C-alpha atoms as one frame of an Amber mdcrd trajectory, in Angstrom:
protein
 113.326 138.064  84.985 111.432 135.319  86.836 108.162 136.676  88.239 106.509
 133.534  89.586 107.451 132.190  93.003 108.742 128.644  93.295 106.077 125.953
  93.303 107.050 125.182  96.915 106.409 128.775  98.000 103.038 128.761  96.251
 102.042 125.389  97.718 102.439 126.963 101.137  99.438 129.245 100.537  97.547
 127.283  97.860  95.815 124.205  99.277  94.752 122.810  95.893  98.267 123.080
  94.522  99.615 121.459  97.677  97.315 118.438  97.340  98.216 118.129  93.656
 101.851 117.817  94.765 100.923 115.589  97.698  99.214 113.183  95.268 102.465
 112.870  93.306 104.298 112.158  96.573 101.772 109.470  97.455 102.225 107.775
  94.066 106.018 107.967  93.867 107.602 108.139  97.314 105.227 107.189 100.106
 105.066 103.898 101.969 101.463 102.830 101.527  99.764 100.602 104.087  96.335
  98.973 104.046  95.303  99.900 107.567  94.857 103.544 108.582  95.893 102.753
 112.145  99.383 102.554 110.594 101.003 105.656 109.157 101.719 106.358 105.509
 105.283 107.661 105.397 107.184 109.873 103.002 110.656 108.391 102.414 113.263
 110.432 100.489 117.055 110.808 100.429 117.298 114.606 100.117 117.491 116.513
 103.398 116.447 119.836 101.846 113.491 118.265 100.048 112.395 116.452 103.211
 112.558 119.684 105.220 110.526 121.526 102.581 107.772 118.918 102.502 107.762
 118.626 106.299 107.029 122.369 106.562 104.267 122.021 103.968 102.719 119.038
 105.803 102.819 121.056 109.017 101.330 124.162 107.391  98.398 122.192 105.964
  97.952 120.206 109.212  98.403 116.734 107.736 101.335 115.465 109.828 100.691
 112.292 111.782 100.724 112.650 115.554 103.907 110.574 115.745 105.796 112.884
 113.362 107.112 115.414 115.866 110.215 115.780 113.683 111.893 114.254 110.629
 113.425 110.840 111.277 116.599 109.699 109.522 117.867 106.146 109.139 120.432
 104.829 106.658 120.383 108.141 104.791 116.568 108.102 104.341 114.470 110.966
 105.746 110.967 109.951 106.843 107.810 111.372 108.391 104.130 110.479 108.167
 100.813 112.003 107.189  97.571 111.766 109.135  94.831 109.356 108.110  92.391
 112.190 107.497  94.818 113.780 105.018  94.196 110.907 102.582  90.469 111.644
 102.673  91.323 115.323 102.029  93.606 114.261  99.157  90.867 112.390  97.288
  88.287 115.064  98.150  90.523 117.734  96.614  92.084 116.110  93.532  89.029
 113.846  92.872  91.109 111.122  91.188  94.804 110.168  91.153  96.485 109.719
  87.740  97.390 106.104  88.565  94.478 103.673  88.360  95.670 100.947  90.749
  96.857 103.344  93.452  93.647 105.372  93.183  91.569 102.190  93.541  93.591
 100.919  96.521  93.391 104.285  98.290  89.588 104.389  97.872  89.325 100.833
  99.170  91.483 101.811 102.115  89.309 104.827 102.888  86.124 102.748 102.910
  87.560  99.963 105.094  88.958 102.058 107.879  90.153 101.005 111.297  91.177
 104.461 112.456  90.019 104.733 116.052  90.386 108.310 117.317  87.639 110.935
 117.470  87.187 110.986 113.694  84.004 109.678 112.038  86.349 107.831 109.668
  86.025 104.307 111.010  84.523 101.404 109.075  81.871 100.717 111.733  80.954
 104.387 112.194  80.633 104.680 108.415  78.295 101.646 108.387  76.181 103.346
 111.063  75.965 106.587 109.090  75.075 104.734 105.869  72.198 102.886 107.557
  70.897 106.055 109.192  71.142 107.851 105.854  68.256 105.631 104.714  66.106
 105.855 107.839  66.088 106.593 111.567  66.545 103.402 113.581  66.418 102.224
 117.158  69.725 101.141 118.645  68.829  97.434 118.481  67.627  97.678 114.878
  70.786  99.542 113.911  73.032  96.958 115.588  71.295  94.143 113.720  71.586
  95.978 110.372  75.375  96.326 110.616  75.942  92.967 112.318  77.320  94.409
 115.568  77.280  92.260 118.724  79.485  94.093 121.284  77.139  96.404 123.210
  79.760  98.578 124.915  81.877  99.129 121.787  78.783  99.849 119.692  77.555
 102.369 122.278  80.949 104.138 122.169  80.599 104.573 118.402  77.123 106.059
 118.841  78.240 108.317 121.690  81.143 109.659 119.639  78.953 110.356 116.593
  76.516 112.189 118.858  79.346 114.155 120.483  80.685 115.453 117.167  77.176
 116.389 115.973  76.700 113.708 113.320  73.687 111.936 114.888  70.878 112.702
 117.312  69.821 110.099 119.890  66.279 110.552 121.259  64.665 108.427 123.950
  61.265 106.967 123.094  59.334 105.280 125.847  61.269 104.073 128.871  63.978
 101.981 127.177  64.188 102.524 123.430  66.476 105.095 121.836  66.000 106.161
 118.231  69.032 107.319 116.244  68.806 109.795 113.355  71.266 111.758 111.232
  71.937 115.438 111.801  72.727 117.772 108.888  76.474 117.430 109.553  76.225
 113.635 109.382  74.133 113.714 106.204  76.667 115.992 104.526  79.603 113.842
 105.596  78.257 110.458 104.505  76.936 111.738 101.168  80.269 113.422 100.463
  82.128 110.226 101.359  79.946 108.168  99.037  80.277 110.636  96.157  83.976
 111.432  96.627  85.431 108.118  97.807  83.183 105.281  96.691  82.186 106.819
  93.363  85.144 107.261  90.969  84.620 110.440  88.940  85.791 111.000  85.382
  87.228 114.421  86.289  90.514 114.989  88.138  92.319 118.152  89.234  95.292
 116.751  87.330  93.325 117.232  84.094  93.798 120.975  84.580  97.454 120.454
  83.590  96.283 120.133  79.975  94.772 123.622  80.146  97.189 125.456  82.433
 100.905 125.497  81.536 101.883 126.948  84.919 100.136 124.110  86.753 101.745
 121.569  84.413 105.174 123.106  85.075 104.576 122.978  88.820 103.713 119.292
  88.586 106.780 118.564  86.432 109.206 120.323  88.784 107.877 118.327  91.731
 108.310 115.106  89.731 111.797 116.127  88.570 112.967 116.261  92.200 111.413
 112.905  93.047 111.788 110.667  90.011 113.424 112.267  86.976 116.976 111.404
  85.960 119.431 112.539  83.314 119.058 116.265  83.997 122.781 116.970  84.205
 123.372 115.056  80.946 120.679 117.226  79.323 118.650 114.111  78.636 115.946
 114.479  81.299 113.732 111.412  81.498 110.985 109.883  83.588 111.181 106.117
  84.098 108.805 104.169  86.349 107.018 100.815  86.524 103.586 102.502  86.459
 102.376 102.768  82.872  99.350 104.867  83.898 101.393 107.529  85.656 104.185
 107.747  83.067 101.656 107.912  80.241  99.708 110.688  81.972 102.870 112.784
  82.456 103.919 112.025  78.875 100.600 113.314  77.506 100.983 116.507  79.551
 104.496 117.001  78.143 103.273 116.344  74.604 100.558 118.970  75.079 103.128
 121.653  75.987 105.762 120.403  73.491 108.213 119.448  76.240 108.983 116.110
  74.582 109.772 115.175  70.987 108.761 111.540  71.398 105.601 110.199  69.784
 105.182 107.341  72.240 106.596 106.211  75.570 109.149 103.381  75.526 109.030
 100.105  77.415 112.121  98.503  78.952 111.949  94.826  79.851 113.873  93.712
  82.936 114.426  89.994  83.601 112.719  88.898  86.851 111.449  92.447  87.441
 108.525  94.549  86.281 108.975  96.379  82.987 109.563 100.128  83.169 108.110
 102.847  80.957 109.988 106.005  80.055 110.192 109.069  77.872 112.657 111.960
  77.476 112.096 115.699  77.713 113.665 117.996  75.150 116.161 120.683  76.339
 113.740 123.575  75.747 111.046 121.785  77.742 113.376 121.225  80.691 114.334
 124.895  80.679 110.757 126.175  80.441 109.592 123.941  83.306 112.380 125.239
  85.550 111.835 128.875  84.578 108.112 128.664  85.337 108.184 126.562  88.522
 111.722 126.598  89.998 113.956 126.807  91.884 114.175 123.294  93.326 114.061
 122.544  97.043 117.004 120.125  96.720 120.193 122.203  96.401 122.006 119.562
  94.356 119.094 119.148  91.940 118.919 122.908  91.532 122.648 122.989  90.729
 122.050 120.424  87.989 119.457 122.628  86.321 121.549 125.791  86.617 124.640
 123.992  85.344 123.088 122.817  82.092 121.553 126.250  81.484 124.962 127.882
  81.968 126.655 125.896  79.174 127.328 127.940  76.068 124.811 126.424  73.623
 122.234 123.680  73.436 124.276 121.242  71.355 127.606 121.606  73.149 129.012
 120.276  76.370 131.907 122.682  76.781 135.407 122.281  75.368 137.717 119.864
  77.112 140.934 121.128  75.536 143.386 122.608  78.039 141.404 121.412  81.062
 142.965 118.010  81.769 145.178 119.476  84.464 142.176 121.329  85.943 140.289
 118.029  86.219 143.214 116.465  88.071 143.535 119.586  90.209 139.843 119.324
  91.119 140.360 115.722  92.242 143.327 116.809  94.378 140.913 119.318  95.979
 138.505 116.499  96.881 136.048 117.114  94.044 135.932 113.456  93.155 132.756
 112.858  91.126 132.035 113.805  87.529 129.134 115.975  88.649 131.227 117.958
  91.149 133.971 118.542  88.572 131.446 119.558  85.901 129.956 122.168  88.257
 133.436 123.470  89.171 134.760 123.764  85.596 131.416 124.571  83.908 131.896
 121.771  81.389 129.257 119.260  80.317 129.280 116.191  82.522 129.433 113.777
  79.576 132.751 115.237  78.434 134.035 115.109  82.018 133.011 111.436  82.279
 134.762 110.639  79.010 138.018 112.260  80.154 137.840 110.563  83.566 137.416
 107.197  81.817 140.566 107.929  79.783 142.493 108.779  82.974 141.372 105.471
  84.534 142.295 103.555  81.370 145.774 105.121  81.375 146.309 104.372  85.078
 146.330 108.015  86.189 143.152 107.612  88.267 141.324 104.811  90.049 137.587
 104.721  90.600 135.224 103.201  93.137 131.521 102.461  92.696 129.456 104.728
  94.933 125.684 104.280  94.622 124.804 104.732  90.951 128.029 106.575  90.077
 131.785 106.549  90.699 134.228 108.315  92.975 137.688 109.051  91.518 141.127
 109.465  93.135 144.703 109.736  91.962 146.559 106.449  91.526 149.381 105.853
  94.000
């Protein structure tokens, strides 16, 4: 009997686990922008998955102010994260398992234009860096960071004083000297060490030591990027070599894949993709340790393949031709729906449907990546 709660339930109360999952979201599904005055958005097609992540974003207080609810347009569910959440992401996981995205996020966090009451603003960071070396008068400080607008510069200093990052002391009749408080020292040194310095260690490295954590990561990825589950040929295919290779090495560690190396697929006029396949036992162990899925349809795919009689079979098709046609009459018109209904492997269902189309019994229409079937007139 399954003892461990779903990864989504555990992310609700485990901040580190949540940010591990959030990092995967940022790599695979989030619209990334260069300016933190614009919102990074999660964009996914599954309503249940969007609702689950929205609750998690809300619980961990990382929703953007504009995301009062989930938006939907053209079948895509979207909502945004706050700018500060990206600082929290890097602070928690230390390094993302995708070199280019990790580099771009760090560059974004050190060239900020976020303008609310946060210290995270490129000019406020410049002020804190200069004061980290020495206390300076306001004029000296302005010259050091190349600031010319007196009123705007004063607002930055006033805000940093208000939130307890700097102390401003009057000397003489006109001069004001600015110095860092303990809170400001802690913040700027943490930012330098966590954002500007790229560590060798990452929270994701723990997946090589902890099978439960690795399973949690894999279930999250399976809902976002993995295909072939219902065909019992689960695979991860993406354009990012770094990310696919990292996940592949994790799966090799826990014997969830039989491949020795990842494969490369060339695509004319497009970036190459990199992929590898999980073995059936690996797929089952990942689900048993970290499931169920948030997406109802994805969960049905897992449960369907586990319900088939044995690993090598796809269910017998004999005597079920009429049941397939009956299912179509009852508006179950995709191979996946019919496979779930009859508890037969989807590949055998697809083969029989192709025969029906070839013999003129059924017609089919391209819908997304698959087909919808109906009886011929």
